[in-house]
TORKOL-4160 file (C-alpha; in steps of 0.2 Angstrom, whole numbers, padded with zeros to 4 digits, m for minus):
111
<pt num="1" X="1149" Y="m0582" Z="0099"/>
<pt num="2" X="1159" Y="m0584" Z="0115"/>
<pt num="3" X="1155" Y="m0571" Z="0128"/>
<pt num="4" X="1170" Y="m0560" Z="0133"/>
<pt num="5" X="1166" Y="m0562" Z="0151"/>
<pt num="6" X="1166" Y="m0581" Z="0151"/>
<pt num="7" X="1181" Y="m0583" Z="0140"/>
<pt num="8" X="1194" Y="m0581" Z="0154"/>
<pt num="9" X="1184" Y="m0593" Z="0165"/>
<pt num="10" X="1182" Y="m0607" Z="0153"/>
<pt num="11" X="1200" Y="m0614" Z="0152"/>
<pt num="12" X="1202" Y="m0614" Z="0171"/>
<pt num="13" X="1185" Y="m0622" Z="0173"/>
<pt num="14" X="1190" Y="m0635" Z="0160"/>
<pt num="15" X="1206" Y="m0638" Z="0168"/>
<pt num="16" X="1198" Y="m0640" Z="0185"/>
<pt num="17" X="1185" Y="m0652" Z="0178"/>
<pt num="18" X="1199" Y="m0663" Z="0170"/>
<pt num="19" X="1201" Y="m0672" Z="0187"/>
<pt num="20" X="1188" Y="m0686" Z="0191"/>
<pt num="21" X="1188" Y="m0681" Z="0210"/>
<pt num="22" X="1183" Y="m0663" Z="0206"/>
<pt num="23" X="1170" Y="m0669" Z="0194"/>
<pt num="24" X="1163" Y="m0680" Z="0207"/>
<pt num="25" X="1162" Y="m0665" Z="0219"/>
<pt num="26" X="1154" Y="m0654" Z="0206"/>
<pt num="27" X="1141" Y="m0668" Z="0203"/>
<pt num="28" X="1137" Y="m0670" Z="0221"/>
<pt num="29" X="1135" Y="m0651" Z="0223"/>
<pt num="30" X="1123" Y="m0651" Z="0208"/>
<pt num="31" X="1111" Y="m0659" Z="0220"/>
<pt num="32" X="1113" Y="m0645" Z="0233"/>
<pt num="33" X="1125" Y="m0638" Z="0246"/>
<pt num="34" X="1136" Y="m0649" Z="0256"/>
<pt num="35" X="1149" Y="m0648" Z="0269"/>
<pt num="36" X="1167" Y="m0653" Z="0267"/>
<pt num="37" X="1164" Y="m0668" Z="0277"/>
<pt num="38" X="1149" Y="m0673" Z="0267"/>
<pt num="39" X="1160" Y="m0671" Z="0251"/>
<pt num="40" X="1174" Y="m0682" Z="0258"/>
<pt num="41" X="1164" Y="m0697" Z="0264"/>
<pt num="42" X="1159" Y="m0705" Z="0247"/>
<pt num="43" X="1176" Y="m0701" Z="0240"/>
<pt num="44" X="1186" Y="m0709" Z="0253"/>
<pt num="45" X="1198" Y="m0695" Z="0254"/>
<pt num="46" X="1203" Y="m0684" Z="0268"/>
<pt num="47" X="1195" Y="m0667" Z="0272"/>
<pt num="48" X="1211" Y="m0659" Z="0268"/>
<pt num="49" X="1212" Y="m0667" Z="0251"/>
<pt num="50" X="1194" Y="m0661" Z="0248"/>
<pt num="51" X="1199" Y="m0643" Z="0253"/>
<pt num="52" X="1213" Y="m0644" Z="0240"/>
<pt num="53" X="1201" Y="m0649" Z="0227"/>
<pt num="54" X="1189" Y="m0635" Z="0232"/>
<pt num="55" X="1203" Y="m0622" Z="0231"/>
<pt num="56" X="1205" Y="m0627" Z="0213"/>
<pt num="57" X="1186" Y="m0627" Z="0210"/>
<pt num="58" X="1184" Y="m0610" Z="0218"/>
<pt num="59" X="1198" Y="m0603" Z="0208"/>
<pt num="60" X="1189" Y="m0609" Z="0192"/>
<pt num="61" X="1173" Y="m0601" Z="0198"/>
<pt num="62" X="1164" Y="m0618" Z="0199"/>
<pt num="63" X="1161" Y="m0618" Z="0217"/>
<pt num="64" X="1158" Y="m0606" Z="0231"/>
<pt num="65" X="1162" Y="m0610" Z="0250"/>
<pt num="66" X="1157" Y="m0600" Z="0266"/>
<pt num="67" X="1161" Y="m0604" Z="0283"/>
<pt num="68" X="1146" Y="m0606" Z="0295"/>
<pt num="69" X="1152" Y="m0607" Z="0312"/>
<pt num="70" X="1165" Y="m0621" Z="0312"/>
<pt num="71" X="1158" Y="m0629" Z="0296"/>
<pt num="72" X="1163" Y="m0625" Z="0278"/>
<pt num="73" X="1147" Y="m0626" Z="0267"/>
<pt num="74" X="1150" Y="m0628" Z="0248"/>
<pt num="75" X="1139" Y="m0623" Z="0234"/>
<pt num="76" X="1139" Y="m0624" Z="0215"/>
<pt num="77" X="1143" Y="m0608" Z="0206"/>
<pt num="78" X="1133" Y="m0608" Z="0190"/>
<pt num="79" X="1144" Y="m0594" Z="0182"/>
<pt num="80" X="1159" Y="m0607" Z="0180"/>
<pt num="81" X="1147" Y="m0620" Z="0172"/>
<pt num="82" X="1140" Y="m0606" Z="0161"/>
<pt num="83" X="1157" Y="m0602" Z="0155"/>
<pt num="84" X="1160" Y="m0620" Z="0150"/>
<pt num="85" X="1144" Y="m0621" Z="0141"/>
<pt num="86" X="1147" Y="m0605" Z="0131"/>
<pt num="87" X="1164" Y="m0612" Z="0126"/>
<pt num="88" X="1157" Y="m0629" Z="0121"/>
<pt num="89" X="1143" Y="m0620" Z="0111"/>
<pt num="90" X="1155" Y="m0609" Z="0102"/>
<pt num="91" X="1166" Y="m0624" Z="0097"/>
<pt num="92" X="1151" Y="m0634" Z="0092"/>
<pt num="93" X="1145" Y="m0620" Z="0080"/>
<pt num="94" X="1163" Y="m0618" Z="0072"/>
<pt num="95" X="1164" Y="m0637" Z="0069"/>
<pt num="96" X="1146" Y="m0638" Z="0062"/>
<pt num="97" X="1150" Y="m0624" Z="0050"/>
<pt num="98" X="1166" Y="m0633" Z="0045"/>
<pt num="99" X="1157" Y="m0650" Z="0042"/>
<pt num="100" X="1143" Y="m0641" Z="0033"/>
<pt num="101" X="1156" Y="m0633" Z="0021"/>
<pt num="102" X="1165" Y="m0650" Z="0019"/>
<pt num="103" X="1148" Y="m0658" Z="0015"/>
<pt num="104" X="1145" Y="m0644" Z="0002"/>
<pt num="105" X="1162" Y="m0647" Z="m0006"/>
<pt num="106" X="1159" Y="m0666" Z="m0007"/>
<pt num="107" X="1142" Y="m0664" Z="m0015"/>
<pt num="108" X="1149" Y="m0652" Z="m0028"/>
<pt num="109" X="1163" Y="m0664" Z="m0032"/>
<pt num="110" X="1151" Y="m0678" Z="m0034"/>
<pt num="111" X="1139" Y="m0668" Z="m0045"/>
């Protein structure tokens, strides 16, 4: 069953993860915190572009950022990923039940 607290987050998180650059940022942050500059380097995009992507990821509760002096440090926020995981588990269970029922109906028809 989908957790009512994660339900509103899942669509925003899924939308945010629909972009390859944002998926790359999340993947990078899964290895630990990084600065905006560190995130921009392998992506070959500007820091400004990274900040725009981070705004979307923060809005989806996938990433948290904090300013430390003149540097913005980014961290993965597990809450957003948990919402996606709960959404996927709920949908997987529904499809498994439907497929099980289809298998039962086909077996009855054969017998």
